mmCIF file as gemmi writes it, N, C-alpha and C atoms, coordinates in Angstrom:
data_model
loop_
_atom_site.group_PDB
_atom_site.id
_atom_site.type_symbol
_atom_site.label_atom_id
_atom_site.label_alt_id
_atom_site.label_comp_id
_atom_site.label_asym_id
_atom_site.label_entity_id
_atom_site.label_seq_id
_atom_site.pdbx_PDB_ins_code
_atom_site.Cartn_x
_atom_site.Cartn_y
_atom_site.Cartn_z
_atom_site.occupancy
_atom_site.B_iso_or_equiv
_atom_site.pdbx_formal_charge
_atom_site.auth_seq_id
_atom_site.auth_asym_id
_atom_site.pdbx_PDB_model_num
ATOM 1 N N . MET Axp A 1 ? -110.888 88.102 39.748 1 0 ? 1 A 1
ATOM 2 C CA . MET Axp A 1 ? -109.858 87.25 40.692 1 0 ? 1 A 1
ATOM 3 C C . MET Axp A 1 ? -110.762 86.49 42.289 1 0 ? 1 A 1
ATOM 4 N N . ALA Axp A 2 ? -111.368 87.346 42.538 1 0 ? 2 A 1
ATOM 5 C CA . ALA Axp A 2 ? -111.766 87.173 44.126 1 0 ? 2 A 1
ATOM 6 C C . ALA Axp A 2 ? -113.248 85.935 43.758 1 0 ? 2 A 1
ATOM 7 N N . ARG Axp A 3 ? -113.494 86.137 42.694 1 0 ? 3 A 1
ATOM 8 C CA . ARG Axp A 3 ? -114.647 85.008 42.342 1 0 ? 3 A 1
ATOM 9 C C . ARG Axp A 3 ? -114.187 83.534 42.055 1 0 ? 3 A 1
ATOM 10 N N . GLY Axp A 4 ? -112.94 83.643 41.394 1 0 ? 4 A 1
ATOM 11 C CA . GLY Axp A 4 ? -112.148 81.908 41.316 1 0 ? 4 A 1
ATOM 12 C C . GLY Axp A 4 ? -111.443 81.845 42.678 1 0 ? 4 A 1
ATOM 13 N N . ASN Axp A 5 ? -111.287 82.487 43.114 1 0 ? 5 A 1
ATOM 14 C CA . ASN Axp A 5 ? -110.847 82.01 44.771 1 0 ? 5 A 1
ATOM 15 C C . ASN Axp A 5 ? -111.905 81.395 45.66 1 0 ? 5 A 1
ATOM 16 N N . ALA Axp A 6 ? -113.161 82.285 45.473 1 0 ? 6 A 1
ATOM 17 C CA . ALA Axp A 6 ? -114.621 81.499 46.372 1 0 ? 6 A 1
ATOM 18 C C . ALA Axp A 6 ? -115.054 79.714 45.671 1 0 ? 6 A 1
ATOM 19 N N . GLU Axp A 7 ? -115.016 80.257 44.197 1 0 ? 7 A 1
ATOM 20 C CA . GLU Axp A 7 ? -115.279 79.057 43.447 1 0 ? 7 A 1
ATOM 21 C C . GLU Axp A 7 ? -114.07 77.738 43.894 1 0 ? 7 A 1
ATOM 22 N N . ARG Axp A 8 ? -112.576 78.062 44.082 1 0 ? 8 A 1
ATOM 23 C CA . ARG Axp A 8 ? -111.802 76.805 44.663 1 0 ? 8 A 1
ATOM 24 C C . ARG Axp A 8 ? -112.019 76.387 46.054 1 0 ? 8 A 1
ATOM 25 N N . ARG Axp A 9 ? -112.633 77.209 47.015 1 0 ? 9 A 1
ATOM 26 C CA . ARG Axp A 9 ? -112.804 77.285 48.384 1 0 ? 9 A 1
ATOM 27 C C . ARG Axp A 9 ? -113.842 76.664 48.711 1 0 ? 9 A 1
ATOM 28 N N . SER Axp A 10 ? -114.951 76.41 47.561 1 0 ? 10 A 1
ATOM 29 C CA . SER Axp A 10 ? -116.036 75.977 47.74 1 0 ? 10 A 1
ATOM 30 C C . SER Axp A 10 ? -116.289 74.051 47.229 1 0 ? 10 A 1
ATOM 31 N N . LYS Axp A 11 ? -114.902 74.138 46.056 1 0 ? 11 A 1
ATOM 32 C CA . LYS Axp A 11 ? -114.663 72.74 45.556 1 0 ? 11 A 1
ATOM 33 C C . LYS Axp A 11 ? -114.11 72.03 46.401 1 0 ? 11 A 1
ATOM 34 N N . LYS Axp A 12 ? -112.863 72.542 47.558 1 0 ? 12 A 1
ATOM 35 C CA . LYS Axp A 12 ? -112.686 71.76 48.615 1 0 ? 12 A 1
ATOM 36 C C . LYS Axp A 12 ? -113.19 71.038 49.541 1 0 ? 12 A 1
ATOM 37 N N . LYS Axp A 13 ? -114.279 72.355 49.674 1 0 ? 13 A 1
ATOM 38 C CA . LYS Axp A 13 ? -115.131 71.723 50.846 1 0 ? 13 A 1
ATOM 39 C C . LYS Axp A 13 ? -115.559 70.724 50.254 1 0 ? 13 A 1
ATOM 40 N N . ASP Axp A 14 ? -116.575 70.92 49.348 1 0 ? 14 A 1
ATOM 41 C CA . ASP Axp A 14 ? -117.215 69.846 48.58 1 0 ? 14 A 1
ATOM 42 C C . ASP Axp A 14 ? -116.896 68.793 48.584 1 0 ? 14 A 1
ATOM 43 N N . LYS Axp A 15 ? -115.366 68.723 48.412 1 0 ? 15 A 1
ATOM 44 C CA . LYS Axp A 15 ? -114.497 67.345 48.468 1 0 ? 15 A 1
ATOM 45 C C . LYS Axp A 15 ? -114.591 67.032 49.642 1 0 ? 15 A 1
ATOM 46 N N . TYR Axp A 16 ? -114.215 67.262 50.625 1 0 ? 16 A 1
ATOM 47 C CA . TYR Axp A 16 ? -114.197 67.129 52.028 1 0 ? 16 A 1
ATOM 48 C C . TYR Axp A 16 ? -115.304 66.863 52.992 1 0 ? 16 A 1
ATOM 49 N N . ARG Axp A 17 ? -116.307 67.366 52.227 1 0 ? 17 A 1
ATOM 50 C CA . ARG Axp A 17 ? -117.044 66.803 52.961 1 0 ? 17 A 1
ATOM 51 C C . ARG Axp A 17 ? -117.941 65.469 53.427 1 0 ? 17 A 1
ATOM 52 N N . GLU Axp A 18 ? -118.232 65.209 54.749 1 0 ? 18 A 1
ATOM 53 C CA . GLU Axp A 18 ? -118.515 63.942 54.837 1 0 ? 18 A 1
ATOM 54 C C . GLU Axp A 18 ? -119.844 63.573 54.434 1 0 ? 18 A 1
ATOM 55 N N . LYS Axp A 19 ? -119.66 62.358 53.641 1 0 ? 19 A 1
ATOM 56 C CA . LYS Axp A 19 ? -120.911 61.901 52.851 1 0 ? 19 A 1
ATOM 57 C C . LYS Axp A 19 ? -121.892 61.083 54.136 1 0 ? 19 A 1
ATOM 58 N N . LYS Axp A 20 ? -122.939 61.171 53.854 1 0 ? 20 A 1
ATOM 59 C CA . LYS Axp A 20 ? -124.246 60.901 54.809 1 0 ? 20 A 1
ATOM 60 C C . LYS Axp A 20 ? -123.916 59.308 54.501 1 0 ? 20 A 1
ATOM 61 N N . ARG Axp A 21 ? -124.325 58.842 55.43 1 0 ? 21 A 1
ATOM 62 C CA . ARG Axp A 21 ? -124.128 57.473 55.531 1 0 ? 21 A 1
ATOM 63 C C . ARG Axp A 21 ? -125.381 56.289 55.364 1 0 ? 21 A 1
ATOM 64 N N . HIS Axp A 22 ? -125.676 55.479 54.617 1 0 ? 22 A 1
ATOM 65 C CA . HIS Axp A 22 ? -127.155 55.053 54.21 1 0 ? 22 A 1
ATOM 66 C C . HIS Axp A 22 ? -127.296 54.173 55.822 1 0 ? 22 A 1
ATOM 67 N N . PRO Axp A 23 ? -128.835 54.329 56.201 1 0 ? 23 A 1
ATOM 68 C CA . PRO Axp A 23 ? -128.923 54.001 57.639 1 0 ? 23 A 1
ATOM 69 C C . PRO Axp A 23 ? -128.895 52.206 57.523 1 0 ? 23 A 1
ATOM 70 N N . TYR Axp A 24 ? -129.061 51.6 56.345 1 0 ? 24 A 1
ATOM 71 C CA . TYR Axp A 24 ? -128.614 50.372 56.153 1 0 ? 24 A 1
ATOM 72 C C . TYR Axp A 24 ? -127.449 49.558 56.417 1 0 ? 24 A 1
ATOM 73 N N . ARG Axp A 25 ? -126.269 50.63 55.634 1 0 ? 25 A 1
ATOM 74 C CA . ARG Axp A 25 ? -125.281 50.354 55.457 1 0 ? 25 A 1
ATOM 75 C C . ARG Axp A 25 ? -124.258 50.585 57.043 1 0 ? 25 A 1
ATOM 76 N N . ALA Axp A 26 ? -123.185 50.118 56.312 1 0 ? 26 A 1
ATOM 77 C CA . ALA Axp A 26 ? -122.094 50.319 57.307 1 0 ? 26 A 1
ATOM 78 C C . ALA Axp A 26 ? -121.885 50.168 58.689 1 0 ? 26 A 1
ATOM 79 N N . GLY Axp A 27 ? -122.608 48.15 58.601 1 0 ? 27 A 1
ATOM 80 C CA . GLY Axp A 27 ? -122.834 47.591 60.009 1 0 ? 27 A 1
ATOM 81 C C . GLY Axp A 27 ? -124.088 48.058 60.708 1 0 ? 27 A 1
ATOM 82 N N . GLY Axp A 28 ? -124.507 49.453 60.224 1 0 ? 28 A 1
ATOM 83 C CA . GLY Axp A 28 ? -125.989 49.416 60.488 1 0 ? 28 A 1
ATOM 84 C C . GLY Axp A 28 ? -126.244 49.503 62.285 1 0 ? 28 A 1
ATOM 85 N N . GLY Axp A 29 ? -125.112 49.706 63.02 1 0 ? 29 A 1
ATOM 86 C CA . GLY Axp A 29 ? -125.2 49.677 64.673 1 0 ? 29 A 1
ATOM 87 C C . GLY Axp A 29 ? -126.323 50.967 64.818 1 0 ? 29 A 1
ATOM 88 N N . LYS Axp A 30 ? -126.76 51.788 64.274 1 0 ? 30 A 1
ATOM 89 C CA . LYS Axp A 30 ? -127.6 52.87 64.87 1 0 ? 30 A 1
ATOM 90 C C . LYS Axp A 30 ? -128.994 52.3 64.993 1 0 ? 30 A 1
ATOM 91 N N . ARG Axp A 31 ? -129.402 52.089 63.259 1 0 ? 31 A 1
ATOM 92 C CA . ARG Axp A 31 ? -130.312 50.806 63.526 1 0 ? 31 A 1
ATOM 93 C C . ARG Axp A 31 ? -130.781 49.966 64.365 1 0 ? 31 A 1
ATOM 94 N N . SER Axp A 32 ? -129.771 49.113 64.363 1 0 ? 32 A 1
ATOM 95 C CA . SER Axp A 32 ? -130.129 48.032 65.434 1 0 ? 32 A 1
ATOM 96 C C . SER Axp A 32 ? -130.197 48.388 67.278 1 0 ? 32 A 1
ATOM 97 N N . MET Axp A 33 ? -129.469 49.621 67.333 1 0 ? 33 A 1
ATOM 98 C CA . MET Axp A 33 ? -129.366 50.171 68.778 1 0 ? 33 A 1
ATOM 99 C C . MET Axp A 33 ? -131.079 50.632 68.721 1 0 ? 33 A 1
ATOM 100 N N . ASN Axp A 34 ? -131.352 51.084 67.903 1 0 ? 34 A 1
ATOM 101 C CA . ASN Axp A 34 ? -133.018 51.947 67.665 1 0 ? 34 A 1
ATOM 102 C C . ASN Axp A 34 ? -134.002 50.592 68.051 1 0 ? 34 A 1
ATOM 103 N N . LEU Axp A 35 ? -133.984 49.797 67.402 1 0 ? 35 A 1
ATOM 104 C CA . LEU Axp A 35 ? -134.917 48.447 67.657 1 0 ? 35 A 1
ATOM 105 C C . LEU Axp A 35 ? -134.963 47.833 68.706 1 0 ? 35 A 1
ATOM 106 N N . LYS Axp A 36 ? -133.641 47.938 69.26 1 0 ? 36 A 1
ATOM 107 C CA . LYS Axp A 36 ? -133.53 47.242 70.56 1 0 ? 36 A 1
ATOM 108 C C . LYS Axp A 36 ? -134.466 48.423 72.042 1 0 ? 36 A 1
ATOM 109 N N . MET Axp A 37 ? -134.147 49.309 71.346 1 0 ? 37 A 1
ATOM 110 C CA . MET Axp A 37 ? -135.175 50.742 72.367 1 0 ? 37 A 1
ATOM 111 C C . MET Axp A 37 ? -136.538 50.17 72.357 1 0 ? 37 A 1
ATOM 112 N N . ARG Axp A 38 ? -136.861 50.505 70.902 1 0 ? 38 A 1
ATOM 113 C CA . ARG Axp A 38 ? -138.28 49.979 70.726 1 0 ? 38 A 1
ATOM 114 C C . ARG Axp A 38 ? -138.476 48.793 71.261 1 0 ? 38 A 1
ATOM 115 N N . ARG Axp A 39 ? -137.896 47.529 71.514 1 0 ? 39 A 1
ATOM 116 C CA . ARG Axp A 39 ? -138.28 46.888 72.412 1 0 ? 39 A 1
ATOM 117 C C . ARG Axp A 39 ? -138.714 46.72 73.212 1 0 ? 39 A 1
ATOM 118 N N . LYS Axp A 40 ? -137.464 47.354 74.404 1 0 ? 40 A 1
ATOM 119 C CA . LYS Axp A 40 ? -137.548 47.756 75.498 1 0 ? 40 A 1
ATOM 120 C C . LYS Axp A 40 ? -138.549 48.467 76.315 1 0 ? 40 A 1
ATOM 121 N N . GLU Axp A 41 ? -139.299 49.581 74.777 1 0 ? 41 A 1
ATOM 122 C CA . GLU Axp A 41 ? -140.379 49.973 75.014 1 0 ? 41 A 1
ATOM 123 C C . GLU Axp A 41 ? -141.628 49.496 75.266 1 0 ? 41 A 1
ATOM 124 N N . LYS Axp A 42 ? -141.429 48.486 74.239 1 0 ? 42 A 1
ATOM 125 C CA . LYS Axp A 42 ? -142.86 48.012 73.897 1 0 ? 42 A 1
ATOM 126 C C . LYS Axp A 42 ? -142.834 46.962 75.821 1 0 ? 42 A 1
ATOM 127 N N . LEU Axp A 43 ? -141.686 46.326 76.165 1 0 ? 43 A 1
ATOM 128 C CA . LEU Axp A 43 ? -141.997 46.066 76.977 1 0 ? 43 A 1
ATOM 129 C C . LEU Axp A 43 ? -142.46 46.544 78.768 1 0 ? 43 A 1
ATOM 130 N N . LYS Axp A 44 ? -141.981 47.637 78.406 1 0 ? 44 A 1
ATOM 131 C CA . LYS Axp A 44 ? -142.559 48.315 79.354 1 0 ? 44 A 1
ATOM 132 C C . LYS Axp A 44 ? -143.803 48.753 79.715 1 0 ? 44 A 1
ATOM 133 N N . GLU Axp A 45 ? -144.4 49.359 78.064 1 0 ? 45 A 1
ATOM 134 C CA . GLU Axp A 45 ? -145.893 49.641 78.131 1 0 ? 45 A 1
ATOM 135 C C . GLU Axp A 45 ? -146.518 48.213 78.43 1 0 ? 45 A 1
ATOM 136 N N . GLU Axp A 46 ? -146.395 47.219 77.548 1 0 ? 46 A 1
ATOM 137 C CA . GLU Axp A 46 ? -146.943 46.051 78.206 1 0 ? 46 A 1
ATOM 138 C C . GLU Axp A 46 ? -146.985 45.804 80.084 1 0 ? 46 A 1
ATOM 139 N N . LYS Axp A 47 ? -145.89 46.069 80.851 1 0 ? 47 A 1
ATOM 140 C CA . LYS Axp A 47 ? -145.93 45.695 82.093 1 0 ? 47 A 1
ATOM 141 C C . LYS Axp A 47 ? -146.913 46.62 82.873 1 0 ? 47 A 1
ATOM 142 N N . ASN Axp A 48 ? -146.762 48.23 82.197 1 0 ? 48 A 1
ATOM 143 C CA . ASN Axp A 48 ? -147.646 49.22 82.775 1 0 ? 48 A 1
ATOM 144 C C . ASN Axp A 48 ? -148.774 48.774 83.026 1 0 ? 48 A 1
ATOM 145 N N . LYS Axp A 49 ? -149.311 48.124 81.325 1 0 ? 49 A 1
ATOM 146 C CA . LYS Axp A 49 ? -150.645 47.747 81.266 1 0 ? 49 A 1
ATOM 147 C C . LYS Axp A 49 ? -151.181 46.864 82.132 1 0 ? 49 A 1
ATOM 148 N N . GLU Axp A 50 ? -150.522 45.688 82.367 1 0 ? 50 A 1
ATOM 149 C CA . GLU Axp A 50 ? -150.598 44.705 83.279 1 0 ? 50 A 1
ATOM 150 C C . GLU Axp A 50 ? -151.039 45.402 84.748 1 0 ? 50 A 1
ATOM 151 N N . LYS Axp A 51 ? -149.879 45.891 85.314 1 0 ? 51 A 1
ATOM 152 C CA . LYS Axp A 51 ? -150.287 46.618 86.628 1 0 ? 51 A 1
ATOM 153 C C . LYS Axp A 51 ? -151.17 47.499 86.598 1 0 ? 51 A 1
ATOM 154 N N . LYS Axp A 52 ? -151.898 48.323 85.663 1 0 ? 52 A 1
ATOM 155 C CA . LYS Axp A 52 ? -153.123 48.893 85.497 1 0 ? 52 A 1
ATOM 156 C C . LYS Axp A 52 ? -153.892 48.051 85.907 1 0 ? 52 A 1
ATOM 157 N N . LYS Axp A 53 ? -154.291 46.792 84.961 1 0 ? 53 A 1
ATOM 158 C CA . LYS Axp A 53 ? -155.297 46.156 85.093 1 0 ? 53 A 1
ATOM 159 C C . LYS Axp A 53 ? -155.547 45.323 86.423 1 0 ? 53 A 1
ATOM 160 N N . ALA Axp A 54 ? -154.262 45.118 87.147 1 0 ? 54 A 1
ATOM 161 C CA . ALA Axp A 54 ? -154.001 44.217 88.62 1 0 ? 54 A 1
ATOM 162 C C . ALA Axp A 54 ? -154.845 45.184 89.358 1 0 ? 54 A 1
ATOM 163 N N . LYS Axp A 55 ? -154.768 46.417 89.168 1 0 ? 55 A 1
ATOM 164 C CA . LYS Axp A 55 ? -154.81 47.775 90.043 1 0 ? 55 A 1
ATOM 165 C C . LYS Axp A 55 ? -156.746 47.636 90.166 1 0 ? 55 A 1
ATOM 166 N N . LYS Axp A 56 ? -157.1 47.758 88.536 1 0 ? 56 A 1
ATOM 167 C CA . LYS Axp A 56 ? -158.506 47.627 88.764 1 0 ? 56 A 1
ATOM 168 C C . LYS Axp A 56 ? -159.315 46.642 89.659 1 0 ? 56 A 1
ATOM 169 N N . LYS Axp A 57 ? -158.536 45.786 89.287 1 0 ? 57 A 1
ATOM 170 C CA . LYS Axp A 57 ? -159.021 43.998 90.156 1 0 ? 57 A 1
ATOM 171 C C . LYS Axp A 57 ? -159.158 44.432 91.364 1 0 ? 57 A 1
């Protein structure tokens, strides 16, 4: 009897468990945000390199 109840509970949990969203679907908001962050980081790195070169001269 106890085993049957546990199986039912696990089925319900599986049924209502949130599905993982594919990163390239559903608008892809998170992916586009990551791309923007990468661009900002690259720009910062380039500016820092330029500043270092200017200081050396």
